[in-house]
C-alpha positions as CSV (number, residue, x, y, z in Angstrom):
1,M,0.0,0.1,0.1
2,A,2.8,2.5,0.9
3,K,4.3,1.7,-2.6
4,W,1.2,2.3,-4.3
5,A,0.5,5.5,-2.5
6,T,4.1,6.7,-3.3
7,D,3.9,5.8,-6.9
8,L,0.4,7.2,-7.8
9,G,0.6,10.1,-10.2
10,Y,-2.1,12.7,-11.1
11,E,-2.4,11.1,-14.6
12,D,-3.4,7.8,-12.9
13,I,-6.6,9.3,-11.4
14,P,-9.9,9.2,-13.2
15,E,-11.5,12.6,-13.8
16,A,-14.5,11.7,-11.8
17,I,-12.4,10.9,-8.8
18,A,-10.4,14.1,-9.2
19,H,-13.8,16.0,-9.4
20,Q,-15.0,14.5,-6.1
21,A,-11.6,15.3,-4.5
22,R,-12.1,19.0,-5.5
23,M,-15.7,18.8,-4.0
24,S,-14.2,17.4,-0.7
25,L,-11.6,20.2,-0.7
26,L,-14.4,22.7,-1.2
27,D,-16.7,21.1,1.4
28,T,-14.1,20.7,4.1
29,I,-12.6,24.1,3.7
30,G,-16.0,25.4,4.3
31,C,-16.2,23.4,7.6
32,V,-12.7,24.7,8.6
33,V,-13.7,28.4,8.2
34,A,-17.0,28.0,9.9
35,G,-15.6,26.3,12.9
36,F,-12.9,29.0,13.5
37,S,-14.9,31.1,16.0
38,H,-16.0,28.3,18.3
39,P,-14.7,29.0,21.7
40,D,-13.0,25.5,22.1
41,N,-11.2,26.0,18.9
42,Q,-9.9,29.3,20.1
43,N,-8.5,27.7,23.2
44,I,-6.7,25.1,20.9
45,L,-5.3,27.8,18.8
46,S,-4.2,29.8,21.8
47,A,-2.3,26.7,23.2
48,D,-0.6,26.0,19.9
49,R,0.5,29.6,19.6
50,E,2.5,29.0,22.7
51,L,3.6,25.5,21.8
52,S,4.3,25.6,18.1
53,A,7.6,26.3,16.5
54,A,6.0,29.2,14.6
55,G,7.3,30.9,11.4
56,G,10.2,29.9,9.5
57,K,10.6,29.1,5.8
58,N,8.3,26.1,6.0
59,A,5.4,27.5,8.0
60,A,1.8,26.8,7.2
61,T,-1.4,28.9,7.7
62,V,-4.1,28.5,10.2
63,A,-7.4,29.3,8.4
64,V,-9.1,32.6,9.0
65,S,-6.7,33.8,11.7
66,G,-3.6,33.4,9.5
67,D,-1.4,32.2,12.3
68,P,1.8,30.8,10.8
69,L,2.6,27.4,12.6
70,S,4.8,24.5,12.0
71,V,3.2,22.0,9.5
72,P,2.0,19.4,12.0
73,A,0.6,22.2,14.2
74,A,-1.3,24.0,11.5
75,A,-2.7,20.7,10.1
76,K,-3.8,19.9,13.7
77,V,-5.6,23.1,14.3
78,N,-7.2,23.2,10.8
79,S,-8.4,19.7,11.3
80,C,-9.9,20.6,14.6
81,L,-11.6,23.5,12.9
82,A,-13.1,21.2,10.2
83,S,-14.5,18.6,12.8
84,I,-15.9,20.7,15.5
85,L,-19.4,21.5,13.9
86,E,-19.9,17.8,12.8
87,L,-20.4,18.9,9.2
88,D,-17.3,17.2,7.8
89,D,-17.9,14.2,5.6
90,N,-17.6,10.5,6.4
91,T,-15.9,9.6,3.2
92,A,-13.5,6.7,4.1
93,G,-14.3,7.2,7.8
94,H,-13.3,10.8,8.5
95,A,-10.6,10.9,5.9
96,S,-11.2,14.6,4.9
97,L,-10.0,15.6,8.3
98,V,-6.7,14.3,7.2
99,T,-6.5,14.9,3.4
100,V,-7.5,18.6,3.3
101,P,-5.7,20.0,6.5
102,V,-2.4,17.9,5.8
103,G,-2.6,18.5,2.2
104,L,-3.0,22.3,2.5
105,A,-0.3,22.6,5.2
106,V,2.4,20.6,3.5
107,A,1.6,22.0,0.0
108,E,1.7,25.6,1.2
109,A,4.9,25.3,3.3
110,Y,6.8,23.5,0.5
111,H,5.2,25.6,-2.3
112,L,3.6,22.6,-4.1
113,S,1.1,22.7,-6.9
114,G,-2.7,22.0,-6.9
115,R,-2.0,18.8,-8.9
116,D,0.4,17.8,-6.1
117,L,-2.5,18.4,-3.5
118,I,-5.3,16.7,-5.4
119,T,-2.9,13.7,-6.1
120,S,-1.9,13.4,-2.4
121,M,-5.6,13.7,-1.4
122,V,-6.8,10.9,-3.6
123,S,-4.1,8.6,-2.5
124,T,-4.7,9.3,1.2
125,Y,-8.5,8.7,0.9
126,E,-7.4,5.1,-0.2
127,V,-4.9,4.7,2.6
128,V,-7.2,5.8,5.3
129,G,-10.3,4.1,4.0
130,R,-8.6,0.7,3.3
131,V,-6.9,0.6,6.8
132,L,-10.3,1.3,8.4
133,D,-12.0,-1.2,6.1
134,S,-9.5,-4.0,7.0
135,V,-10.7,-4.0,10.6
136,F,-14.2,-2.4,10.8
137,D,-16.1,-5.6,11.1
138,T,-13.8,-7.1,13.6
139,L,-13.3,-4.0,16.0
140,K,-13.7,-4.8,19.7
141,P,-16.8,-3.3,21.4
142,Y,-16.1,-0.1,23.3
143,S,-16.5,-1.9,26.5
144,E,-13.5,-3.8,25.8
145,C,-11.6,-1.2,23.8
146,A,-12.7,2.4,24.0
147,I,-10.4,3.7,21.4
148,V,-11.7,5.8,18.5
149,P,-11.7,3.5,15.5
150,I,-10.3,6.1,13.1
151,A,-7.3,6.9,15.2
152,A,-4.9,4.6,13.6
153,P,-6.2,5.1,10.0
154,N,-6.1,8.8,10.2
155,T,-2.5,8.7,11.6
156,I,-1.4,6.5,9.0
157,G,-3.1,8.6,6.3
158,A,-1.5,11.7,7.7
159,A,1.9,10.1,7.6
160,A,1.6,8.7,4.1
161,Q,0.2,12.0,2.7
162,T,2.9,14.1,4.2
163,A,5.5,11.6,3.0
164,K,4.2,11.8,-0.5
165,L,4.2,15.6,-0.6
166,L,7.7,15.7,0.9
167,G,8.9,13.4,-1.8
168,L,9.9,10.4,0.3
169,D,10.2,7.0,-1.4
170,T,8.4,3.8,-0.6
171,E,10.6,2.9,2.3
172,G,10.5,6.4,3.7
173,T,6.7,6.4,3.5
174,F,6.6,3.0,5.3
175,D,9.0,4.5,7.9
176,A,6.7,7.6,8.3
177,I,3.7,5.4,8.9
178,N,5.5,3.5,11.7
179,V,6.9,6.5,13.3
180,G,3.6,8.2,13.2
181,L,1.9,5.3,14.8
182,T,4.6,5.3,17.6
183,F,3.6,8.8,18.4
184,L,-0.3,8.0,18.2
185,P,-1.9,8.9,21.7
186,F,-4.3,7.0,23.5
187,S,-7.9,8.1,22.1
188,P,-10.5,7.2,24.6
189,M,-14.0,7.1,22.7
190,V,-15.8,8.2,25.8
191,N,-14.9,11.8,25.0
192,A,-17.1,11.6,21.9
193,K,-19.9,9.8,23.8
194,V,-20.1,12.4,26.5
195,G,-19.1,15.3,24.4
196,S,-15.9,16.6,25.8
197,Q,-14.2,19.8,24.7
198,V,-11.2,18.0,23.5
199,K,-13.4,15.9,21.2
200,P,-12.0,17.6,17.9
201,L,-8.5,16.7,19.0
202,L,-9.6,13.2,19.7
203,F,-11.2,12.7,16.5
204,S,-8.8,14.3,14.2
205,G,-6.2,16.8,15.5
206,W,-3.7,14.6,17.4
207,H,-3.9,11.8,14.7
208,V,-3.0,14.4,12.0
209,Y,-0.3,15.8,14.3
210,A,1.3,12.4,15.0
211,G,1.1,11.3,11.4
212,S,2.7,14.4,9.9
213,F,5.3,14.7,12.6
214,G,6.2,11.0,12.0
215,A,6.8,11.8,8.3
216,M,8.9,14.7,9.0
217,Y,11.1,12.6,11.4
218,A,11.3,9.9,8.8
219,K,12.4,12.5,6.3
220,A,15.2,13.2,8.8
221,G,16.2,9.6,8.7
222,L,14.5,8.4,11.9
223,T,12.8,5.0,12.0
224,A,10.6,2.9,14.3
225,A,9.7,-0.7,14.7
226,N,8.5,-1.8,11.2
227,D,5.4,-3.6,12.5
228,S,4.2,-0.9,14.9
229,Y,0.6,-1.7,13.7
230,E,0.2,-5.4,13.6
231,S,2.9,-6.7,15.8
232,E,1.9,-9.4,18.5
233,Y,4.1,-7.6,20.8
234,G,1.8,-4.7,21.4
235,G,1.0,-3.6,18.0
236,Y,-2.0,-1.0,17.6
237,L,-4.0,-3.6,15.8
238,R,-4.0,-6.0,18.8
239,S,-5.6,-3.4,20.9
240,V,-8.5,-2.4,18.7
241,A,-9.6,-5.6,16.7
242,T,-9.8,-9.3,17.0
243,S,-8.3,-9.8,13.5
244,W,-7.8,-8.0,10.3
245,N,-8.1,-8.6,6.5
246,A,-4.7,-7.3,5.1
247,E,-5.8,-8.0,1.6
248,V,-8.3,-5.2,1.7
249,L,-5.2,-2.8,1.7
250,T,-4.2,-3.5,-1.8
251,E,-7.2,-5.2,-3.6
252,G,-8.3,-3.2,-6.5
253,L,-6.1,-0.3,-5.9
254,G,-6.4,2.1,-8.8
255,Q,-9.7,0.4,-10.0
256,S,-12.0,1.1,-7.0
257,W,-11.9,4.3,-5.1
258,H,-13.5,5.6,-2.0
259,L,-14.3,8.8,-3.8
260,D,-16.5,6.9,-6.2
261,A,-19.3,7.5,-3.7
262,P,-18.4,10.2,-1.0
263,N,-20.3,10.4,2.2
264,R,-21.1,14.1,2.7
265,K,-23.3,15.7,5.5
266,R,-26.2,18.0,5.4
267,H,-26.9,17.7,9.1
268,A,-24.6,19.1,11.9
269,C,-24.3,15.9,13.8
270,C,-22.7,12.4,13.8
271,G,-23.2,10.7,10.5
272,Y,-24.7,7.7,12.0
273,I,-27.8,9.7,12.8
274,H,-28.5,11.1,9.4
275,S,-30.4,8.2,7.9
276,S,-33.0,8.2,10.7
277,I,-33.6,11.9,10.2
278,D,-33.9,11.7,6.4
279,G,-35.8,8.4,6.5
280,C,-38.4,9.8,9.1
281,W,-38.9,12.9,6.9
282,D,-39.5,10.6,3.8
283,M,-42.0,8.5,5.9
284,L,-43.9,11.6,7.2
285,R,-44.2,13.0,3.7
286,E,-45.2,9.8,2.0
287,H,-47.9,9.0,4.5
288,H,-49.0,12.5,5.5
289,I,-48.2,11.9,9.1
290,A,-48.3,15.0,11.5
291,I,-45.7,15.1,14.2
292,D,-48.2,15.4,16.9
293,S,-49.8,12.2,15.9
294,I,-46.7,10.2,16.5
295,A,-46.9,7.7,19.4
296,R,-43.5,5.9,19.0
297,I,-40.5,5.8,16.8
298,H,-38.1,2.9,17.0
299,V,-34.7,2.9,15.2
300,D,-32.5,-0.2,14.6
301,L,-28.8,0.6,14.1
302,P,-25.7,-1.5,13.1
303,R,-23.2,-2.3,15.9
304,D,-20.8,0.7,15.8
305,A,-23.5,3.3,15.1
306,F,-25.5,2.0,18.1
307,G,-22.5,2.0,20.4
308,L,-21.8,5.7,19.7
309,V,-25.3,7.3,19.0
310,G,-27.9,4.9,20.2
311,S,-26.7,3.5,23.5
312,P,-27.8,5.0,26.8
313,L,-26.4,8.4,27.8
314,L,-23.4,8.7,30.2
315,G,-24.3,11.4,32.5
316,D,-26.3,14.5,31.6
317,L,-26.7,15.6,27.9
318,T,-24.0,18.2,27.1
319,P,-24.0,20.4,23.9
320,R,-21.2,18.5,22.3
321,G,-22.7,15.2,23.4
322,A,-26.1,16.1,21.9
323,Q,-24.4,15.8,18.5
324,F,-24.0,12.2,19.2
325,Y,-27.4,11.4,20.9
326,L,-29.9,10.2,18.2
327,P,-33.1,10.7,20.2
328,Y,-32.4,14.4,20.8
329,V,-31.1,15.2,17.3
330,L,-33.8,13.2,15.6
331,A,-36.5,15.0,17.7
332,V,-34.9,18.4,16.7
333,G,-35.1,17.3,13.0
334,L,-38.8,16.4,13.3
335,V,-39.7,19.5,15.1
336,E,-37.8,22.0,13.0
337,N,-38.3,20.2,9.7
338,R,-35.0,21.4,8.3
339,P,-31.4,20.1,8.3
340,I,-29.7,20.1,11.6
341,L,-27.6,23.3,12.4
342,P,-24.7,23.7,14.6
343,A,-26.8,26.0,16.8
344,D,-29.3,23.2,17.4
345,T,-26.9,21.5,19.9
346,C,-25.6,24.6,21.7
347,A,-26.4,25.1,25.4
348,E,-29.2,27.6,24.9
349,A,-31.0,25.3,22.4
350,L,-30.5,22.2,24.4
351,D,-32.0,24.0,27.5
352,R,-35.0,25.4,25.5
353,H,-35.8,22.1,23.8
354,L,-35.5,19.9,27.0
355,A,-37.7,22.5,28.9
356,N,-40.6,22.1,26.3
357,P,-42.8,19.3,27.6
358,N,-43.9,18.4,23.9
359,F,-40.4,18.1,22.8
360,A,-39.4,16.0,25.9
361,R,-42.3,13.6,25.1
362,L,-41.2,13.2,21.5
363,M,-37.7,12.6,22.4
364,E,-38.8,10.0,24.9
365,S,-40.9,8.3,22.4
366,I,-37.8,7.5,20.3
367,G,-36.3,4.2,21.1
368,V,-33.0,2.7,19.7
369,S,-31.8,-0.8,19.3
370,L,-28.8,-2.7,18.1
371,D,-29.3,-4.9,15.0
372,P,-25.9,-6.5,14.0
373,D,-27.5,-7.8,10.8
374,I,-28.0,-4.3,9.3
375,S,-25.9,-4.0,6.2
376,G,-24.2,-0.5,5.8
377,R,-22.4,1.4,8.4
378,F,-24.9,4.4,8.1
379,S,-28.1,2.6,7.4
380,C,-31.0,2.1,9.8
381,R,-34.3,0.3,10.1
382,L,-37.4,2.6,11.1
383,Q,-40.7,1.8,12.7
384,L,-43.2,4.5,13.3
385,I,-46.5,4.0,15.3
386,T,-49.2,6.7,15.4
387,K,-51.4,7.4,18.3
388,D,-54.4,5.9,16.5
389,G,-52.5,2.6,15.9
390,R,-51.2,2.9,12.4
391,E,-47.7,1.3,11.9
392,Y,-45.2,2.1,9.2
393,K,-41.8,0.5,8.5
394,S,-38.8,1.7,6.4
395,F,-35.2,0.5,5.7
396,V,-33.0,3.6,5.0
397,Q,-29.9,2.5,3.1
398,D,-28.6,6.1,2.6
399,A,-29.1,9.5,3.9
400,V,-29.0,12.4,1.5
401,G,-25.3,12.9,0.5
402,R,-24.4,9.3,0.5
403,G,-24.7,6.4,-1.9
404,E,-27.3,6.9,-4.5
405,R,-28.4,10.3,-3.0
406,Q,-25.3,12.2,-3.7
407,F,-25.0,16.1,-3.5
408,T,-24.9,17.9,-6.7
409,V,-22.0,20.4,-7.4
410,Q,-24.5,23.2,-6.6
411,E,-25.4,21.7,-3.2
412,V,-21.8,21.5,-2.3
413,E,-21.2,25.0,-3.3
414,E,-24.2,26.3,-1.5
415,K,-23.1,24.6,1.7
416,F,-19.6,26.0,1.3
417,H,-21.1,29.5,0.8
418,T,-23.2,29.2,4.0
419,L,-20.2,28.0,6.0
420,A,-17.4,30.2,4.7
421,S,-19.5,33.3,4.7
422,T,-19.6,33.1,8.5
423,E,-15.9,34.3,8.6
424,L,-14.9,35.5,5.1
425,N,-16.2,38.2,2.8
426,N,-18.3,37.2,-0.3
427,D,-15.4,38.1,-2.7
428,A,-13.0,35.8,-1.0
429,V,-15.6,33.0,-0.9
430,D,-16.3,33.3,-4.6
431,Q,-12.6,33.3,-5.3
432,I,-12.0,30.2,-3.3
433,V,-14.9,28.3,-5.2
434,E,-13.3,29.4,-8.5
435,M,-9.8,28.4,-7.5
436,V,-10.9,25.0,-6.1
437,H,-12.8,24.2,-9.3
438,N,-9.5,24.9,-11.1
439,I,-7.0,23.8,-8.5
440,E,-4.9,21.8,-10.9
441,Q,-4.0,25.0,-12.6
442,V,-2.6,26.4,-9.4
443,E,1.1,26.4,-9.4
444,D,1.6,27.2,-5.6
445,V,-1.1,26.1,-3.0
446,S,-0.2,29.2,-0.9
447,E,-2.5,31.0,-3.4
448,L,-5.4,29.2,-2.0
449,T,-4.4,29.3,1.7
450,T,-3.9,33.1,1.4
451,L,-7.5,33.5,0.5
452,L,-8.5,31.5,3.7
453,K,-7.2,34.4,6.0
454,R,-9.8,36.9,7.3
């Protein structure tokens, strides 16, 4: 896999895949910009201003603020910006939290081209997605291993992408992956479940940091144990899964792509919840069901989805935790009848909704169960019963933005405008859209990162 990632050239990428990479670049930049002003991200940025080796000839830019930080630090902060609103996509897990922040940071710092950026992104979607796919069905339950499943895939991806952009060969890329895994911190999943303030670091920032730092150390000639992932003597794999299918790493490389069918978000909440919202909307419209006539809704979820968004709460519901609690978010979607917004899970909205007896009754009417036989990580099975005894059932394979229900280019652009205009003026927003659509013509990616400064 390291050899394939190293050898992949822009000319090897189908245009349809390059197009989706451009759309992911635009979509994720929007999330980065919109997440800038969140207080928790301001605290992260403040810390990194103190900790980072800022400036120098190879500095990279933090979006909006324009802070010049080291490549790993800038990638880490921008990754946190992208994830905090829960609007980043689920393509290949959460690979866009790697491909875009790492790609922009390294390409800017080393004055690489837009073609270099897109090529590294496409390669890294495969690296991240295939590592995750190789163990997803054999991951241990959180009761046995409460580690974020994307921690190792994202670290490996960040290392491989940084190595590719730095021009490392196959051996250097392999070293970068192993060094990055050595730096990978413990990532306890409970922080996502309860909604802690460091969740953006847990889900993306530190993995990006470890991987990109690993590549820079590998570039300097440092190595680590060459089986840091799968070693029986404490390799990362042994901690998180019962087994793995290594063939998945290389089967069909260059023929099948994770960007063939991206998983984009229109709701500001965990992707595992989206199919239940969209499926309920479809059911209400099709059968002309009024919200106040609902007696009970039941949602069946696959294993990983249930473990994160359907299992019982741990303590009180927090604003960040609300993004990962299906009964609350689904109730908001039904009441508001529009896509979930970041403001729907803020403290004020949480207090207002929970204080409303009608909302509380609706939320309490929503039950969630585990069904390990459901195919599809983001699918669900719905049952809706009305107060007069009518019963409706539906299986939802894909939410809008996934599978056969892909966003159009216009919908990606509209989402980007909505997000980016929170921090940037309209002229800059329009210029970014135009540049991303033509990113392969850009000789130096710093032309794009300059536009991201407020």
